[in-house]
C-alpha positions in Angstrom: -93.8 57.8 -25.9 -92.8 57.7 -29.6 -93.3 54.6 -31.6 -90.4 52.3 -32.3 -90.1 51.4 -36.0 -90.1 47.7 -36.6 -87.0 46.1 -38.2 -87.4 45.7 -42.0 -90.2 48.3 -42.3 -89.9 51.9 -43.3 -91.7 54.7 -41.3 -94.2 55.1 -44.0 -94.9 51.3 -44.1 -95.5 51.3 -40.4 -97.7 54.3 -40.6 -99.8 52.6 -43.2 -100.4 49.6 -40.9 -102.5 51.0 -38.0 -102.9 47.4 -36.6 -99.2 46.7 -36.1 -99.6 46.7 -32.3 -102.9 44.8 -32.4 -106.6 45.7 -32.1 -109.7 45.6 -29.9 -113.3 45.2 -30.8 -115.5 48.1 -29.6 -119.2 48.1 -29.6 -120.8 51.2 -31.1 -124.2 52.3 -32.2 -124.8 52.3 -35.9 -126.8 54.8 -37.9 -130.0 52.8 -37.3 -129.3 52.6 -33.6 -128.3 49.0 -33.7 -125.1 47.9 -31.9 -122.2 47.1 -34.2 -118.7 45.9 -33.4 -115.8 47.9 -34.8 -112.2 46.8 -35.0 -110.0 49.6 -33.4 -106.2 49.6 -33.7 -104.2 49.6 -30.5 -101.7 52.2 -29.5 -98.4 51.6 -27.6 -100.2 52.9 -24.5 -102.9 50.3 -25.0 -100.2 47.6 -25.2 -98.6 48.8 -22.0 -102.0 48.9 -20.2 -104.3 46.5 -22.1 -108.0 45.9 -21.7 -109.6 42.5 -21.5 -109.7 40.7 -24.9 -107.3 43.0 -26.6 -105.4 41.2 -29.4 -101.8 42.2 -29.2 -99.7 41.3 -32.2 -96.4 39.4 -31.6 -93.9 37.7 -33.8 -93.0 34.0 -33.9 -89.8 34.2 -32.0 -91.6 36.1 -29.1 -94.3 33.4 -29.0 -91.8 30.5 -29.1 -89.8 32.0 -26.2 -92.9 32.8 -24.1 -94.5 29.3 -24.5 -91.2 27.6 -23.7 -90.6 29.7 -20.6 -94.2 29.1 -19.4 -93.8 25.3 -19.7 -90.6 25.6 -17.6 -92.1 27.8 -15.0 -95.2 25.5 -14.7 -92.9 22.5 -14.1 -90.9 24.4 -11.5 -93.9 25.4 -9.3 -95.9 22.2 -9.9 -95.5 21.1 -6.3 -96.9 24.4 -4.9 -100.8 24.4 -5.0 -100.8 28.1 -4.2 -98.7 29.0 -7.3 -100.0 30.5 -10.5 -98.2 31.0 -13.9 -99.9 33.5 -16.3 -99.0 34.1 -19.9 -100.3 37.4 -21.4 -103.0 37.7 -18.8 -104.2 41.2 -17.9 -103.0 41.8 -14.3 -104.5 44.3 -11.8 -101.8 44.7 -9.2 -104.2 46.3 -6.7 -101.8 49.2 -6.2 -103.3 52.7 -6.1 -102.3 54.8 -9.1 -100.9 51.9 -11.1 -102.8 50.7 -14.2 -103.1 47.1 -15.2 -100.5 45.4 -17.3 -100.4 42.3 -19.5 -97.0 40.7 -18.6 -95.7 38.1 -21.0 -95.1 35.9 -18.0 -95.7 36.3 -14.3 -95.4 33.8 -11.4 -97.5 34.2 -8.3 -97.4 32.3 -5.0 -99.8 32.3 -2.1 -103.2 32.1 -3.8 -105.9 31.6 -1.3 -107.8 29.4 -3.8 -107.4 28.3 -7.4 -107.9 31.2 -9.9 -110.8 31.0 -12.4 -108.9 30.9 -15.7 -112.1 32.1 -17.5 -111.7 35.5 -16.0 -110.0 38.2 -18.2 -108.1 40.0 -15.4 -106.0 38.5 -12.6 -106.9 40.6 -9.5 -103.8 40.3 -7.3 -105.3 41.8 -4.1 -108.4 39.7 -4.5 -106.6 36.4 -4.8 -104.2 37.1 -2.0 -101.3 36.2 -4.3 -97.9 37.9 -4.3 -95.8 38.2 -7.5 -92.4 36.5 -7.3 -91.2 36.8 -10.9 -92.1 38.7 -14.1 -90.5 37.9 -17.4 -90.9 40.1 -20.5 -89.8 39.0 -24.0 -89.2 42.1 -26.0 -90.7 42.8 -29.4 -89.2 45.4 -31.7 -92.2 47.7 -31.7 -92.8 47.7 -27.9 -89.3 47.1 -26.6 -89.1 50.5 -25.0 -91.9 49.7 -22.6 -90.1 46.6 -21.3 -86.8 48.4 -20.9 -88.1 51.7 -19.4 -91.6 52.1 -18.2 -92.1 48.6 -16.8 -88.9 48.7 -14.8 -90.4 51.6 -12.8 -94.0 50.2 -12.7 -93.2 46.6 -11.8 -91.1 47.8 -8.9 -94.1 49.8 -7.8 -96.3 46.7 -8.2 -94.0 44.9 -5.7 -92.3 42.5 -8.2 -89.2 41.2 -6.5 -87.5 39.9 -9.7 -88.0 41.2 -13.2 -86.2 39.5 -16.1 -86.1 40.8 -19.6 -85.4 38.5 -22.6 -84.2 41.1 -25.1 -83.4 40.4 -28.7 -80.9 42.6 -30.3 -78.5 42.4 -33.2 -74.8 41.6 -33.0 -73.0 41.9 -36.3 -76.4 41.7 -38.1 -77.4 38.5 -36.3 -80.3 38.5 -33.8 -79.1 37.5 -30.3 -80.9 37.2 -27.0 -79.4 39.1 -24.1 -80.7 39.1 -20.6 -81.4 42.0 -18.2 -82.5 40.8 -14.8 -83.5 43.3 -12.1 -83.8 42.6 -8.4 -85.9 44.8 -6.2 -84.5 46.9 -3.4 -86.4 49.7 -1.5 -84.9 52.4 -3.8 -85.8 50.6 -7.1 -84.5 47.8 -9.2 -80.8 46.8 -9.4 -79.2 44.7 -12.1 -78.4 41.0 -11.4 -75.1 40.1 -12.9 -74.8 36.8 -14.9 -72.3 34.1 -14.1 -69.3 33.3 -16.2 -71.5 31.4 -18.7 -73.9 34.4 -19.1 -76.6 32.6 -17.1 -78.8 34.3 -14.4 -80.2 32.4 -11.5 -84.0 32.9 -11.0 -84.2 32.2 -7.3 -88.1 32.2 -7.1 -88.4 29.3 -9.5 -85.0 27.6 -9.1 -83.7 27.7 -12.7 -80.9 29.3 -14.6 -82.0 31.7 -17.4 -79.8 31.9 -20.5 -79.8 33.0 -24.1 -78.7 30.9 -27.1 -79.1 32.6 -30.4 -82.6 33.9 -30.6 -83.8 31.5 -28.0 -84.3 31.9 -24.2 -83.3 28.6 -22.6 -83.3 27.4 -19.0 -81.0 25.1 -17.0 -81.8 23.3 -13.8 -79.8 23.6 -10.6 -77.3 20.9 -11.8 -76.7 22.7 -15.1 -78.8 20.4 -17.3 -80.6 22.1 -20.2 -84.4 22.0 -19.9 -85.8 21.0 -23.3 -88.8 22.5 -24.9 -91.8 20.4 -26.0 -90.5 19.8 -29.5 -87.1 18.8 -28.2 -88.7 16.6 -25.5 -90.9 14.9 -28.1 -87.9 14.3 -30.3 -86.1 12.8 -27.2 -89.0 10.6 -26.4 -89.2 9.4 -30.0 -85.5 8.6 -29.9 -86.0 6.9 -26.6 -88.9 4.9 -28.1 -86.7 4.0 -31.1 -83.9 2.9 -28.7 -86.3 0.9 -26.7 -87.7 -0.8 -29.8 -84.1 -1.5 -31.0 -83.3 -2.9 -27.5 -86.4 -5.0 -27.5 -85.5 -6.4 -31.0 -82.0 -7.1 -29.7 -83.5 -8.7 -26.6 -85.8 -10.8 -28.7 -82.8 -11.9 -30.8 -80.9 -12.6 -27.7 -83.8 -14.7 -26.3 -84.1 -16.6 -29.5 -80.3 -17.1 -29.6 -80.4 -18.3 -26.0 -83.4 -20.6 -26.7 -81.5 -22.0 -29.7 -78.4 -22.5 -27.6 -80.4 -24.2 -24.9 -82.0 -26.4 -27.4 -78.7 -27.2 -29.0 -77.2 -27.9 -25.5 -80.1 -30.2 -24.8 -79.6 -32.0 -28.1 -75.9 -32.2 -27.4 -76.7 -33.6 -23.9 -79.0 -36.2 -25.4 -76.3 -37.1 -28.0 -73.7 -37.3 -25.3 -76.0 -39.5 -23.2 -76.6 -41.7 -26.2 -72.9 -41.9 -27.0 -72.2 -42.7 -23.3 -74.9 -45.4 -23.5 -73.4 -46.8 -26.7 -70.0 -46.7 -25.1 -71.3 -48.5 -22.0 -73.0 -51.1 -24.3 -69.8 -51.5 -26.2 -67.8 -51.9 -23.0 -70.3 -54.6 -21.8 -70.0 -56.3 -25.2 -66.3 -56.2 -25.0 -66.4 -57.5 -21.4 -68.7 -60.4 -22.6 -66.4 -61.1 -25.6 -63.4 -61.1 -23.3 -65.2 -63.4 -20.9 -66.3 -65.7 -23.8 -62.7 -65.6 -25.1 -61.4 -66.5 -21.6 -64.0 -69.4 -21.4 -62.9 -70.6 -24.8 -59.3 -70.4 -23.8 -60.0 -72.4 -20.7 -62.1 -74.9 -22.7 -59.3 -75.3 -25.2 -56.8 -75.8 -22.4 -59.1 -78.3 -20.8 -59.6 -80.1 -24.1 -55.9 -80.1 -24.6 -55.4 -81.6 -21.1 -58.1 -84.1 -21.7 -56.5 -85.1 -25.0 -53.1 -85.5 -23.4 -54.7 -87.6 -20.7 -56.4 -89.8 -23.2 -53.2 -90.3 -25.1 -51.4 -91.3 -21.9 -54.2 -93.8 -21.1 -54.1 -95.1 -24.6 -50.4 -95.6 -24.4 -50.8 -97.3 -21.1 -53.5 -99.6 -22.6 -51.3 -100.4 -25.6 -48.4 -101.2 -23.3 -50.6 -103.4 -21.2 -51.8 -105.2 -24.3 -48.3 -105.8 -25.4 -47.4 -107.2 -22.1 -50.4 -109.5 -22.1 -49.5 -110.8 -25.5 -46.0 -111.5 -24.5 -47.1 -113.6 -21.6 -49.4 -115.5 -23.7 
């Protein structure tokens, strides 16, 4: 298969970079018979069928999409102890005549026991696992593998659903497009997206979509699943909102405490005023009683004075009468 020239590089520039696909370290015998490690460039065939510990070169967009998708897939199968999500792990399908691949992402279910992640090759037959989904994120130099050879070989491997996150240019702007294949006995058939351009990945229960150069996922209710950076930003914003709410709550508590203290002070002032009013009422009642007593005393004094005058007049009249008789 002929090499695909990477965007932005001339054929001569690519030819001058033998390590554009990656490399592997090979142990050889030196002139003195001692073992030495030699860095050997990979070919496209090596990328299609890698060996353990091969370093395969990828670009930043590829890595960003792969790591995001792995985090989503891990979350979706978290409740299944027999599930395994691999990223760039050499996979031996256990199918006669089919060489090992290094899928960008593959989801397995039905593991007999947890897989030792220190191992360099995932042995499908040995683990008892069955693949339920493979996702490849294309890179310019190896895109042809994902679109052609792997479509045939993954069907042979027994992969029921194969999704390709392909980056192509539309009017000079890189855009992600999706190509999802479902297995039938005769081969793979394309799965059509919905009206939004999303494709339902049944084995993991998410919608797969493309937004610009990003692969994105939505849950069954249509909610976008954020990546780690977005989630961190959301958590920070939530923390900020909680801090603001806590500050507002503290202000509200202080305001309520102040209002309660003011209400208590007002109640004490009201009680004091009521006590003063009651004291004033009692004083007024006493004054009125004293005034009434004084009035009665005056009336009594006036009556006594009138009685005395009458008696005096009577006495004077009696004296006059006595003088006349004398």
